[in-house]
C-alpha positions in Angstrom: 66.7 -21.5 -10.6 66.3 -21.2 -14.4 65.7 -17.9 -16.2 63.1 -17.8 -19.0 64.8 -18.4 -22.3 62.1 -16.7 -24.3 61.8 -12.9 -24.5 58.4 -11.7 -23.3 58.0 -8.8 -25.6 54.9 -6.6 -25.6 53.7 -4.2 -28.3 52.0 -0.9 -27.5 49.6 0.3 -30.3 47.6 3.4 -30.0 48.1 3.5 -26.2 47.0 -0.1 -25.7 49.5 -2.8 -24.7 49.3 -6.3 -26.2 51.4 -8.9 -24.5 53.0 -12.2 -25.5 49.9 -14.2 -24.8 48.0 -12.7 -27.7 50.8 -13.2 -30.1 51.4 -16.8 -29.0 47.6 -17.4 -29.6 47.8 -15.9 -33.1 50.9 -17.9 -34.0 49.3 -21.2 -33.0 46.1 -20.3 -34.9 48.1 -19.7 -38.0 49.5 -23.2 -37.8 46.7 -25.3 -36.2 43.8 -23.6 -37.9 41.6 -24.4 -34.9 40.8 -22.3 -31.8 39.8 -25.3 -29.8 43.1 -27.0 -30.5 45.0 -23.8 -29.7 43.1 -23.4 -26.4 44.0 -26.9 -25.4 47.7 -26.3 -26.4 47.8 -23.2 -24.2 46.0 -24.8 -21.3 43.1 -22.3 -21.3 39.4 -22.6 -22.1 38.0 -21.9 -25.5 36.0 -18.9 -24.1 39.2 -17.3 -22.6 41.0 -17.6 -26.0 38.0 -16.2 -27.8 37.7 -13.3 -25.4 41.4 -12.5 -25.8 41.0 -12.3 -29.6 37.7 -10.3 -29.5 39.1 -7.8 -27.1 42.2 -7.2 -29.3 40.0 -6.9 -32.4 37.8 -4.4 -30.7 40.7 -2.2 -29.5 42.5 -2.4 -32.9 39.2 -2.1 -34.9 40.6 -4.9 -37.1 39.5 -8.5 -37.7 42.4 -10.7 -36.7 40.9 -14.2 -37.0 38.5 -15.5 -39.6 36.2 -18.3 -38.4 34.8 -21.1 -40.7 32.7 -24.2 -40.2 35.8 -26.4 -40.3 38.2 -24.1 -38.3 39.9 -20.7 -38.0 42.7 -18.9 -39.7 44.4 -15.5 -39.5 43.1 -12.6 -41.6 45.6 -10.4 -43.5 45.5 -7.9 -40.6 46.2 -10.8 -38.2 49.2 -11.9 -40.2 50.5 -8.3 -40.5 50.2 -7.8 -36.7 52.0 -11.1 -36.0 54.8 -10.3 -38.5 55.2 -6.9 -36.8 55.6 -8.5 -33.4 58.2 -11.0 -34.6 60.1 -8.4 -36.4 60.6 -6.5 -33.1 61.1 -9.8 -31.3 63.9 -11.0 -33.6 65.7 -7.6 -33.4 65.7 -7.8 -29.6 66.7 -11.5 -29.4 69.4 -11.5 -32.1 71.2 -8.3 -31.2 74.9 -8.7 -30.9 74.9 -6.3 -27.9 75.2 -7.7 -24.4 72.3 -6.4 -22.5 73.0 -5.9 -18.8 70.8 -4.7 -16.0 71.7 -4.4 -12.4 72.4 -2.4 -9.3 73.3 1.2 -9.5 76.9 0.7 -8.3 78.0 -2.2 -10.5 76.1 -1.0 -13.5 77.7 2.5 -13.2 81.1 0.8 -13.1 80.3 -1.3 -16.2 79.0 1.8 -18.0 82.2 3.7 -17.1 84.4 1.1 -18.8 82.1 0.2 -21.7 84.0 2.3 -24.2 87.3 0.7 -23.1 86.4 -3.0 -23.5 86.2 -5.1 -26.7 82.4 -5.8 -26.3 79.2 -4.1 -27.3 77.0 -3.5 -24.3 73.7 -1.9 -23.4 73.5 -1.2 -19.7 70.5 -0.4 -17.6 70.8 0.8 -14.0 68.2 -0.2 -11.4 67.9 -1.7 -7.9 68.8 -5.3 -7.6 65.2 -6.5 -7.2 63.9 -4.7 -10.3 66.8 -6.0 -12.3 66.1 -9.5 -11.1 62.5 -9.3 -12.3 63.7 -8.4 -15.8 66.2 -11.3 -15.7 63.5 -13.8 -14.8 61.6 -12.8 -17.9 64.7 -13.3 -20.0 65.0 -9.7 -21.1 68.7 -9.3 -20.3 71.8 -11.3 -20.9 73.5 -10.5 -17.6 72.1 -9.7 -14.2 74.5 -7.5 -12.2 74.2 -7.4 -8.4 75.5 -4.8 -6.0 74.6 -7.3 -3.2 74.6 -11.1 -3.6 71.6 -11.6 -1.3 69.2 -12.4 -4.2 71.7 -14.9 -5.6 71.8 -16.7 -2.3 68.0 -16.6 -1.9 67.3 -18.1 -5.3 70.4 -20.4 -5.5 71.8 -18.5 -8.5 75.2 -19.2 -9.9 76.9 -15.8 -9.6 80.4 -14.8 -10.5 82.1 -12.3 -8.1 84.1 -9.8 -10.0 85.3 -7.7 -7.1 84.8 -6.7 -3.5 83.4 -3.5 -2.0 82.5 -2.3 1.5 80.2 0.4 3.0 81.4 3.7 4.3 79.4 5.9 6.7 78.4 9.1 5.1 77.1 11.9 7.4 75.6 15.3 6.7 78.6 17.1 8.2 82.3 16.1 7.9 83.0 17.1 11.5 81.2 14.2 13.1 83.6 12.6 15.6 83.0 8.9 15.2 85.7 6.6 16.7 83.8 3.4 17.5 80.4 1.8 16.9 79.0 3.1 20.2 79.2 6.6 18.7 76.4 5.6 16.3 73.8 5.4 19.1 70.5 7.0 18.2 71.6 8.0 14.7 69.0 8.6 12.0 69.6 6.8 8.7 68.5 6.9 5.1 68.1 3.4 3.8 68.7 2.3 0.2 66.6 -0.5 -1.2 68.3 -3.7 -2.4 71.8 -2.9 -1.3 74.4 -4.4 1.1 73.2 -2.0 3.8 71.6 -5.0 5.5 75.2 -5.8 6.7 75.4 -2.5 8.5 72.0 -2.8 10.1 72.7 -6.4 11.2 76.0 -5.2 12.7 74.3 -2.4 14.7 71.7 -4.8 15.9 74.3 -7.3 17.0 76.0 -4.7 19.1 72.6 -3.5 20.5 73.1 0.0 19.1 69.7 1.8 18.9 69.1 3.6 15.6 66.3 4.6 13.3 65.6 4.5 9.5 63.7 7.6 8.6 63.4 7.1 4.9 64.1 4.5 2.2 65.2 5.5 -1.4 66.0 3.5 -4.5 69.4 4.8 -5.3 72.6 5.4 -3.3 73.0 8.6 -5.3 69.6 9.8 -4.1 70.6 9.0 -0.5 73.8 11.0 -0.9 71.9 14.0 -2.1 69.5 13.9 0.9 72.4 13.4 3.3 74.4 16.4 2.0 71.4 18.7 2.4 70.5 17.6 5.9 71.7 18.4 9.4 71.5 15.2 11.3 71.1 12.3 8.8 73.5 9.5 7.9 73.7 6.5 5.6 76.0 3.7 4.5 77.1 3.8 0.9 79.6 1.9 -1.3 83.1 3.0 -0.6 84.0 2.6 -4.3 81.9 5.7 -5.1 81.6 7.6 -1.9 84.0 8.9 0.8 83.2 8.6 4.5 84.1 6.9 7.7 85.2 3.3 7.3 84.3 2.2 10.8 82.3 -0.9 9.5 84.7 -1.7 6.6 85.2 -5.4 7.7 81.7 -6.0 8.7 80.2 -4.7 5.4 82.7 -6.3 3.0 80.7 -7.9 0.1 81.1 -8.9 -3.5 79.7 -7.3 -6.6 78.8 -10.0 -9.0 77.4 -11.0 -12.4 74.9 -13.8 -13.3 74.5 -15.2 -16.8 70.9 -15.2 -17.9 71.5 -16.6 -21.4 74.1 -19.4 -21.6 73.8 -19.7 -25.4 75.3 -16.2 -26.1 79.0 -16.6 -26.7 79.8 -12.9 -26.1 78.4 -13.2 -22.6 81.0 -15.9 -21.6 83.7 -13.9 -23.2 82.8 -10.7 -21.2 82.7 -12.7 -18.0 86.1 -14.3 -18.8 87.5 -10.8 -19.6 86.3 -9.3 -16.3 87.7 -12.2 -14.3 91.1 -11.9 -15.9 92.6 -8.8 -17.7 89.6 -6.7 -16.7 90.5 -7.1 -13.0 92.9 -4.2 -13.4 89.9 -2.0 -14.3 88.2 -3.3 -11.2 91.1 -2.2 -9.1 91.4 1.2 -10.8 87.7 1.9 -10.0 88.2 1.6 -6.2 87.0 -2.0 -5.9 89.1 -4.8 -4.5 89.7 -7.2 -7.3 89.2 -11.0 -7.0 92.5 -11.6 -8.7 95.7 -11.0 -6.8 98.2 -8.7 -8.5 102.0 -9.0 -7.9 
């Protein structure tokens, strides 16, 4: 699967959002001087293109395109709007920062070491699925995954940087859990887009009845709920949470990074760093490193 190489930037003006389609249209009109040729180039009808421009002009209360007998061209307001768009576009595309978005666990780790590594990074934390949507649009340089499932599903070339496993976190520390059968009829909080699937699969394989009473987006949200409940449980990453390691082997998984933009040299340098000297930081943050230390 290939990620979009172009950044799909939108501008919000006076509460109205204008997406890349409008600015692509204005850019082509400025060079082709013909709405019919532009419509053909974009693969849309002339009426769709015309409506797109008229709606924008109405919302902005400005004339963007001037029509003549022999063609069309941008007005001064049209050029000004297009220049404003590409000014923001170039700032976003040409930044020397490495923009990373990913799962809450791996992004929290990368944020924690960001001041200690020789790279400028801007890190956004989300669930894996939401981060993947941004990566598909080309809005980040690196997609960071708490769980490699998306990478497998879409045949993405991912780079494991460490291992983690899930620990059972319960509302009270005095739960006596010695084997998997002790989990019978437990009520769980689920976290979207995490490696918890490994825990649920394991319980199903052993025919252990259980129920999921709520799904949340963050492991930290799940932890808050658990600590304020009487009979709820969840499986969270052992790198960040303490609990019962009953399913350690069954839930072992990699945290990984995926390059979105191959043409950014700093991205390759960061990946190389994390796979070599940065492995010590992986180890010191409670993950199991890929690289073996003597």
